[in-house]
C-alpha positions in Angstrom: 143.4 135.0 133.8 140.6 132.2 135.4 141.6 129.9 138.1 141.6 125.9 136.9 138.7 124.3 138.3 139.4 122.1 141.0 139.6 118.1 140.0 137.1 117.1 142.8 134.5 119.7 140.9 135.5 118.4 137.4 135.1 115.0 138.8 131.8 115.7 140.2 130.6 117.5 137.2 131.5 114.5 134.9 130.1 111.9 137.5 126.4 114.0 137.4 126.7 113.9 133.8 127.0 110.4 133.8 123.7 110.0 136.1 121.6 112.4 134.5 122.5 110.5 131.3 121.6 107.1 132.8 118.8 108.4 134.9 117.2 109.3 131.4 118.0 106.1 130.0 116.3 104.3 132.4 113.4 106.5 132.7 113.3 106.1 128.7 113.6 102.2 129.6 110.6 102.4 132.2 108.4 104.5 129.8 108.5 102.0 127.1 108.1 99.2 129.3 111.8 97.7 128.0 115.6 97.0 129.8 118.3 99.9 129.8 120.1 97.5 127.7 117.0 97.2 124.8 117.3 101.0 124.9 121.3 101.0 124.5 120.6 98.7 121.8 118.5 101.1 120.0 121.4 103.7 120.5 123.6 101.6 118.9 121.9 100.7 116.4 122.0 96.7 117.1 119.8 95.1 114.7 118.0 92.5 117.3 115.4 95.0 118.4 111.8 94.2 117.3 110.7 96.6 114.9 107.5 97.8 117.1 109.8 98.2 120.1 112.5 100.1 118.0 110.2 102.7 117.0 108.6 103.1 120.7 111.9 103.9 122.3 113.2 106.0 119.2 110.0 108.0 120.1 110.9 108.4 123.7 114.3 109.6 122.6 113.2 111.8 120.7 110.5 113.5 123.0 113.2 113.5 125.9 115.5 115.2 123.4 118.4 112.7 123.7 120.9 113.2 120.8 123.7 110.7 120.2 126.6 112.4 118.6 126.8 112.1 115.2 130.5 110.8 114.7 131.8 112.1 111.5 134.8 110.4 111.8 133.4 106.8 112.2 131.8 107.3 108.4 132.5 105.6 105.7 133.3 107.8 102.5 130.5 106.2 100.9 126.7 106.8 99.3 124.6 104.1 99.0 122.6 103.4 95.8 120.1 100.7 95.7 117.9 100.1 92.5 115.0 97.9 92.4 116.6 96.5 89.1 120.0 97.4 87.4 120.1 96.4 83.8 119.6 99.5 81.8 120.7 102.9 79.9 117.8 104.4 82.4 120.3 102.8 85.7 123.4 104.4 84.1 121.9 107.9 83.9 120.9 107.6 87.5 124.5 106.6 88.2 126.1 109.2 86.4 124.0 111.6 88.4 125.0 110.5 91.6 128.9 110.0 91.0 128.9 113.4 89.8 128.1 114.9 93.3 129.9 112.0 95.2 133.2 112.8 93.2 132.7 116.4 94.1 132.5 115.3 97.7 135.2 113.0 97.3 132.9 110.1 98.2 132.5 106.4 96.6 128.9 105.2 95.2 128.2 101.5 96.5 125.5 100.1 94.2 123.2 97.4 95.3 120.1 95.8 93.6 116.7 94.5 95.2 116.0 92.0 92.3 112.8 93.4 91.5 111.6 93.9 95.2 110.2 97.1 96.5 112.3 97.5 99.5 115.8 95.6 100.0 116.0 92.4 102.1 117.1 92.5 105.7 120.6 91.6 105.4 121.3 94.7 103.2 120.0 97.0 106.2 122.3 95.0 108.2 125.0 95.4 106.0 124.5 99.7 105.6 124.6 99.6 109.7 127.5 98.1 109.8 129.3 100.6 107.0 128.1 103.6 108.1 127.8 105.2 104.6 127.1 109.2 104.3 123.4 108.5 103.3 121.4 106.2 101.3 119.6 106.6 98.0 116.7 104.0 97.0 115.7 104.2 93.3 112.1 102.8 92.8 112.4 101.1 95.7 111.4 101.8 99.7 112.4 101.0 103.3 110.1 98.8 105.8 109.2 100.0 109.5 112.3 98.4 110.8 115.0 99.2 107.9 114.0 102.7 108.8 114.4 102.3 112.3 117.7 100.9 111.7 118.9 103.8 109.4 117.5 106.2 111.7 119.4 104.9 115.0 122.6 104.9 113.2 121.7 108.6 111.8 122.2 107.3 108.4 120.3 109.6 106.4 118.0 108.6 103.4 116.1 109.4 100.2 113.8 108.1 97.6 113.9 108.8 94.2 111.2 107.9 91.6 109.5 106.3 94.9 107.5 103.4 93.6 104.8 104.0 95.8 103.7 106.8 98.5 107.2 107.1 100.7 105.4 108.7 103.4 105.2 112.3 104.5 108.0 112.2 106.5 110.7 110.6 103.6 112.6 112.9 101.4 112.0 112.0 98.1 112.8 113.2 94.7 110.5 112.8 91.6 109.5 114.1 88.1 105.9 115.5 87.2 104.9 112.0 85.4 101.2 113.3 85.4 102.0 116.1 83.1 104.5 114.1 80.9 101.4 111.3 80.4 99.3 114.3 79.7 101.7 116.3 77.4 102.7 112.9 75.5 98.9 112.0 74.7 98.1 115.4 73.6 100.6 115.8 71.2 99.0 112.8 69.4 95.4 113.9 69.7 96.6 117.5 68.2 98.2 115.8 65.5 94.6 114.4 64.4 94.6 110.2 66.3 91.5 109.2 67.6 92.4 105.6 68.5 95.5 106.4 70.8 96.7 103.2 73.0 99.1 103.0 76.0 101.4 100.5 77.3 102.0 101.3 81.2 104.4 100.2 83.3 103.7 97.7 86.5 100.7 98.8 88.3 102.3 99.1 91.5 104.6 101.9 90.8 103.3 105.5 91.4 105.2 106.6 88.4 103.4 104.2 85.7 100.0 105.1 87.5 100.3 108.8 86.7 101.5 108.6 83.5 98.4 106.5 82.8 96.5 109.2 84.4 97.5 111.8 82.3 97.0 109.8 79.3 93.4 109.3 80.4 93.1 113.3 81.1 94.5 114.3 77.8 91.8 111.8 76.2 88.9 113.1 78.4 89.8 116.5 77.9 89.9 116.2 74.1 86.2 114.5 74.4 87.5 111.2 73.2 86.6 107.5 75.1 89.1 105.9 77.3 89.1 102.4 76.1 90.1 100.1 78.4 91.1 97.7 75.3 93.5 99.5 73.9 95.3 100.1 77.5 98.1 97.5 78.0 100.2 96.5 81.4 103.9 96.1 80.8 106.6 96.3 83.2 108.8 99.1 81.6 111.2 96.4 79.7 111.7 95.8 75.8 110.1 92.6 75.8 106.7 94.2 77.3 106.5 96.7 74.8 107.0 94.0 72.2 104.6 91.3 73.2 102.0 93.9 74.4 102.8 96.1 71.2 102.0 92.7 69.4 98.6 92.3 70.7 97.4 96.0 70.3 98.5 96.1 66.7 97.0 93.1 65.9 93.5 94.2 67.1 91.1 94.7 63.9 90.4 98.2 65.2 94.2 98.9 66.1 95.1 102.0 67.8 97.2 104.6 65.1 99.1 105.8 68.1 100.5 104.5 71.1 102.3 106.2 74.6 104.7 103.6 75.4 104.9 104.5 78.8 108.9 104.4 79.0 111.7 105.0 76.2 112.3 100.8 76.2 108.9 99.7 75.9 108.9 102.1 73.2 112.1 100.3 71.5 110.2 96.8 72.0 107.1 98.7 70.2 109.2 99.6 67.1 110.2 95.8 66.8 106.5 94.6 67.1 105.5 97.1 64.3 108.3 96.0 61.9 107.3 92.5 62.6 103.6 93.8 61.4 104.8 95.3 58.7 103.5 98.7 59.7 105.8 101.9 59.3 106.8 104.5 62.1 105.0 106.6 61.6 103.4 107.0 58.4 101.5 103.8 59.8 101.8 104.4 63.7 103.2 107.3 66.0 104.7 106.6 69.2 105.7 108.3 72.0 108.0 107.1 75.1 109.3 108.5 78.0 112.4 109.2 79.5 114.5 110.3 76.9 117.3 108.1 77.2 120.5 108.7 75.3 119.3 106.1 72.2 116.6 107.7 71.8 117.5 109.9 69.4 119.4 107.8 67.4 117.0 104.9 66.8 115.5 104.4 63.5 113.2 107.0 63.3 114.2 109.2 66.4 111.8 108.7 69.0 109.6 111.5 70.4 109.4 111.2 74.0 108.6 112.9 77.3 112.4 113.7 79.1 112.4 112.7 82.1 115.7 114.6 83.9 117.0 111.4 85.2 120.8 112.5 85.9 119.2 115.9 87.0 117.1 114.1 89.7 119.9 111.8 90.8 122.3 114.7 91.2 119.3 116.3 93.4 118.8 113.0 95.3 122.3 112.8 96.1 122.6 116.4 96.9 119.7 116.4 99.4 120.9 112.9 101.1 124.4 115.1 102.0 122.5 118.1 103.2 120.1 115.9 105.3 123.8 114.0 106.9 125.3 117.5 107.9 121.9 118.6 109.5 121.2 116.5 112.0 118.0 116.7 113.8 115.9 118.2 110.2 112.9 116.5 110.6 110.6 118.5 107.7 110.1 115.8 104.6 111.4 117.2 101.5 109.5 116.4 98.6 110.8 117.7 95.0 109.3 117.0 91.6 111.1 118.2 88.7 109.7 119.0 85.6 109.3 116.8 82.6 109.1 117.8 78.6 108.0 116.4 75.4 111.1 116.1 72.8 109.3 116.0 69.4 111.3 113.8 66.8 110.4 111.7 63.7 108.2 108.9 65.0 105.1 111.0 65.4 102.7 112.2 62.6 99.1 112.4 61.8 97.0 109.3 60.6 97.0 107.8 57.6 94.1 109.0 55.7 
């Protein structure tokens, strides 16, 4: 039986441990050119540290191998789900996917919206840091440098789903093959015999929107058809944009005989524009959407569209953020793209003679 360690030895060991840690923090403070209390603020996830200072201190903490203990017991049983906008059936598919994973893990989902901004407000970041969820999923959004530093300092993992822009090599993300989807949608219309094919894009600052239109252009160029800038309208992924941009395209004297609407909501707006102008779908106008929302098979006529596996993407994002939360210190970025596929229904046909 091993003899118990003398009290003096245990005390000395604890004292030496504290001294070593204090010396490390003091060394980090000196190297960073800040005070030890500032280093402590960074360690404790305090918000009142300048982003550049926080980043410098975080780099030194990692360089010194200084790890904060992940306090599992203090985490809230939550996943934070942040939307760029929260007002459509598209968002409901994402919520369903995250809920599926959260439910199995015994967690709840907190929803928030950045009111159309591509990054949440600073107040949001402070609130998330205070409630310490198991992870954060951002949809069509991102984080600025100070927000990323704040979540990192609290060991709160985050994943971007369908990133609006390039999230950065070190940010885990889940997306879809948007370029391939735009290519498949347009190639389908080319193969039906359409020569004048229009498009209604989403917001130009969104990476998924640009990728879909790039796929559209590639399909036309591969088929030897000209890319006419006059037939490409810019929308915002909402019904109203599909309706208004659709009216503009369809009122042209050389109107397109087919339109790739960029997403299903814009396709439904385009349906209304065609109806208002007395054009029949697909006899006078073929329409292809993108997303394959649950409503797509039920509109008249049922919508040909590119299926984006939204629920599966959301499930993958939720599983990834929980995995990152269990594996502290995982540095490698994880970037995943799920496949899109063309679903042919009744809104497309060959052009009228």
